[in-house]
C-alpha positions in Angstrom: 1.6 -8.3 -7.4 0.9 -10.8 -4.8 4.3 -9.9 -3.1 3.2 -6.3 -3.2 -0.2 -7.0 -1.6 1.5 -9.2 1.4 3.9 -6.2 1.7 1.1 -3.6 2.0 -0.9 -5.7 4.4 2.1 -5.9 6.7 2.7 -2.2 6.4 -0.9 -1.6 7.5 0.0 -2.7 11.0 2.4 0.5 11.1 1.3 3.8 12.1 -1.0 5.9 9.8 2.1 8.1 9.0 4.2 4.8 8.2 1.2 3.7 5.9 1.1 7.0 4.3 4.8 7.2 3.5 4.6 3.5 2.0 1.7 4.5 -0.3 3.4 7.3 -1.4 6.6 5.5 -2.2 4.5 2.7 -3.9 2.8 5.5 -5.9 5.7 6.6 -7.5 6.5 2.9 -8.7 3.1 2.1 -10.0 0.0 4.3 -9.5 -2.6 1.4 -10.8 -1.0 -0.8 -8.1 -1.6 1.6 -5.3 -5.2 2.4 -6.4 -5.9 -1.4 -6.7 -4.6 -2.1 -3.3 -6.2 0.9 -1.7 -9.7 0.0 -2.6 -9.3 -3.8 -2.0 -7.4 -3.7 1.4 -8.4 -0.4 3.3 -12.1 -0.6 4.6 
């Protein structure tokens, strides 16, 4: 879980399109994790 959070924070420094692609890729892996990280890390 923590590794994913760190990865997600790093990806947020990329362009919005990159972030969107990363989120969609992660969504396919685990919807719950994406929902949790989206609410926690994106203001």
